[in-house]
C-alpha positions in Angstrom: 8.5 10.0 11.8 8.1 10.5 8.3 6.7 8.3 6.0 10.0 7.1 4.8 10.9 6.2 8.4 8.0 4.3 8.3 8.4 2.5 5.0 12.0 1.9 6.2 10.8 -0.2 9.5 7.7 -2.3 8.0 9.8 -3.1 5.2 12.8 -5.4 4.2 15.4 -3.8 1.7 13.1 -0.4 1.4 15.3 1.7 -1.4 14.0 4.1 -3.3 17.6 4.8 -4.1 18.1 4.5 -8.1 21.8 3.0 -7.8 20.0 0.0 -5.7 18.2 -0.9 -9.0 20.2 -2.1 -12.3 17.6 -1.4 -14.8 16.3 1.9 -15.5 13.7 1.4 -17.5 13.9 3.1 -21.3 10.2 3.9 -22.9 11.7 2.5 -26.4 12.7 -0.9 -24.8 10.3 -1.9 -22.5 9.6 -5.6 -21.3 7.3 -6.9 -23.0 5.1 -7.6 -19.3 5.3 -3.7 -18.7 2.8 -1.2 -20.6 3.3 2.5 -20.1 0.7 5.0 -21.3 -0.3 9.2 -21.0 1.5 12.4 -21.2 4.1 12.9 -18.9 7.4 13.7 -19.1 11.0 13.2 -16.8 9.4 10.2 -15.1 11.5 6.8 -14.3 11.2 3.0 -14.0 13.0 1.2 -11.9 13.3 -2.7 -11.9 15.2 -4.8 -9.6 14.8 -7.9 -11.4 12.5 -9.8 -13.5 8.7 -8.9 -14.4 6.6 -12.2 -14.2 3.0 -10.4 -13.8 1.8 -7.6 -15.9 2.3 -4.2 -14.8 0.3 -1.1 -16.2 1.3 2.0 -16.0 -0.7 5.4 -16.6 1.7 9.0 -15.9 -0.9 11.5 -17.1 0.3 14.7 -18.0 3.0 14.2 -15.2 6.7 14.8 -14.4 8.9 13.8 -11.8 7.3 10.4 -10.8 9.0 7.5 -9.7 8.0 3.7 -10.1 10.3 1.2 -8.0 9.5 -2.2 -8.9 10.8 -5.3 -6.9 12.2 -8.7 -7.9 9.3 -11.6 -9.2 6.8 -9.4 -9.0 3.4 -11.5 -10.6 -0.1 -11.3 -11.5 -1.3 -7.9 -12.6 -0.8 -4.4 -11.4 -2.1 -1.1 -12.8 -0.4 2.2 -11.6 -2.1 6.1 -12.3 -0.3 8.5 -11.5 -1.9 12.1 -11.4 0.1 14.3 -10.0 4.0 15.0 -9.9 6.6 13.8 -8.3 4.9 11.2 -6.5 6.6 7.5 -5.7 5.7 4.0 -5.9 7.5 1.1 -4.2 6.3 -2.5 -4.6 9.0 -4.9 -3.4 9.9 -8.4 -4.1 7.7 -11.6 -4.4 4.8 -9.7 -4.6 1.3 -11.1 -6.0 -1.3 -9.1 -7.7 -4.7 -10.2 -8.8 -5.6 -7.1 -10.3 -4.7 -4.3 -7.8 -5.3 -0.6 -8.8 -3.5 2.2 -7.3 -4.4 5.5 -7.5 -1.9 8.6 -6.8 -4.2 11.8 -6.9 -2.0 14.5 -4.9 1.8 15.9 -6.0 4.6 14.5 -3.6 3.0 11.3 -3.1 4.4 8.1 -1.2 2.6 4.5 -1.8 4.9 1.8 -0.6 4.1 -1.7 -0.4 6.4 -4.0 1.3 7.7 -8.0 0.1 5.7 -10.8 -0.7 2.8 -9.1 0.0 -0.3 -11.3 -1.9 -3.8 -9.7 -2.9 -5.8 -12.3 -4.2 -8.7 -10.3 -5.9 -9.3 -7.3 -7.4 -9.0 -4.0 -5.7 -8.3 -0.5 -5.4 -6.0 1.8 -2.9 -6.3 5.3 -3.4 -3.9 8.2 -2.2 -4.9 11.5 -1.9 -8.4 13.1 -2.8 -9.0 16.6 -2.2 -7.4 15.8 1.0 -6.7 19.8 1.3 -3.0 20.7 2.1 -2.4 17.0 3.2 -0.2 15.1 1.6 -1.0 11.4 3.5 0.3 8.1 1.7 0.3 4.7 2.5 2.7 2.0 3.5 1.9 -1.7 3.9 4.4 -3.5 5.3 6.2 -7.2 4.5 4.1 -10.2 4.0 0.6 -8.9 4.3 -2.6 -11.1 2.4 -5.0 -8.7 1.1 -8.5 -10.2 0.1 -10.7 -9.0 -3.0 -12.7 -5.8 -3.1 -10.7 -4.2 -0.5 -10.3 -0.5 -0.7 -7.8 2.0 0.6 -8.7 5.4 1.1 -6.4 7.9 2.9 -8.3 11.1 1.9 -12.6 11.5 1.7 -14.1 11.5 -1.3 -15.0 15.5 -1.1 -13.8 18.6 1.5 -16.3 19.4 4.1 -15.8 23.1 5.0 -16.6 24.5 8.6 -19.9 27.2 8.0 -18.4 30.0 9.8 -14.7 30.2 8.9 -14.7 28.1 5.6 -12.2 25.7 6.7 -11.4 22.3 5.5 -12.1 20.5 8.4 -11.7 16.8 6.9 -8.1 17.2 6.5 -6.2 13.6 7.1 -4.3 14.0 9.8 -2.5 10.9 9.0 -1.3 7.9 6.4 -2.8 4.6 6.0 0.0 2.1 7.5 -0.8 -1.5 7.6 2.4 -3.5 9.6 4.1 -6.6 8.6 1.4 -10.1 8.3 -1.9 -8.5 9.0 -5.1 -9.8 6.9 -7.6 -8.0 5.3 -11.2 -9.3 4.5 -13.0 -9.4 1.8 -14.7 -5.9 1.1 -13.0 -4.5 3.7 -12.3 -0.6 3.8 -9.2 1.2 5.8 -9.8 4.6 6.1 -8.0 7.6 6.6 -6.1 8.3 9.8 -5.5 4.6 10.7 -3.1 2.2 11.5 -3.5 -1.8 11.5 -1.4 -3.2 13.5 0.7 -6.7 12.8 -1.0 -9.7 12.6 -4.1 -7.6 13.0 -7.4 -9.5 11.2 -10.0 -7.1 9.4 -13.0 -9.3 8.8 -14.7 -9.3 5.8 -17.4 -6.2 4.9 -15.4 -3.8 8.3 -14.9 -0.5 7.4 -11.7 0.7 9.5 -11.6 4.3 10.7 -9.6 3.5 14.1 -6.0 2.2 14.3 -6.3 -1.6 15.1 -3.7 -2.7 17.2 -1.6 -5.7 16.7 -2.6 -9.1 17.8 -6.7 -7.6 17.1 -9.5 -8.5 15.2 -11.2 -5.6 14.0 -15.2 -6.0 12.6 -18.4 -4.0 11.6 -19.1 -1.2 10.3 -17.6 1.0 12.1 -15.1 -1.8 12.6 -15.1 -2.5 17.0 -11.4 -4.4 17.3 -10.7 -7.3 20.3 -7.2 -7.7 20.7 -5.9 -11.5 21.6 -2.4 -11.6 22.3 -1.9 -14.8 22.7 -2.9 -16.2 19.3 -1.7 -15.5 16.0 -2.8 -16.5 12.4 -0.3 -17.8 9.3 -0.9 -17.9 5.8 -1.5 -21.5 6.2 -0.9 -24.7 8.5 2.3 -25.9 6.8 5.9 -25.6 8.4 6.6 -22.7 5.6 3.5 -20.8 6.7 4.3 -21.3 10.8 8.1 -20.3 10.0 6.8 -17.1 8.2 4.4 -16.2 11.3 7.2 -16.9 13.8 9.7 -14.4 12.1 7.6 -11.7 12.4 6.7 -12.8 16.1 10.1 -11.8 17.2 9.9 -8.3 15.7 6.7 -7.1 16.3 5.3 -7.9 20.3 1.9 -7.5 21.4 1.8 -3.4 22.3 
């Protein structure tokens, strides 16, 4: 499955087709809450609706990058693009409290679904000295991410086999977070990890392996406990329960 297939399976109405977006941003007529910087060229921003929050995009000296912004994006988001032909997709009705996305590799893909809430500052880094690998980041619909959560789909520095000089810490896959997952404060999600729907990552945990659906991951490194007979909801309101019920039907226990 390609990363585009993964995004389509976890994000409703996912599209990176320009024809599906009513507005293409011209740098001469920016919306008041969209701020661009850098020396990039032949990069494009597509809007699905209004911006209710502030978005800052730095293209650097790159080309061929595309940013797709969904309707009613609230809060504050910073996107820094440092290599060519990267794609960033943000769904509708997201609320970010000072989220920073750093795309560092060519042909990158970062996709965030609809109704994702990030409650405090956080940094997600895609592609940093990953060798030939090109892992992406996909977060499905309706996830809650607490403050100071880190996502990193590559290590900060390459590690080589002494005899062959071959890099041995290249990532093997994307970071994928299925819908209706909850990432607790100061958690870290590292390379090659999939967090299943209704998964919970406890405060301060470092996740280096997959978190099955309906599991709680805790510790350094995190270990998992699965309870398919229970689920979490955003709150105890009828709306919160209805939101959870919708995803319960789509993402049953594995």
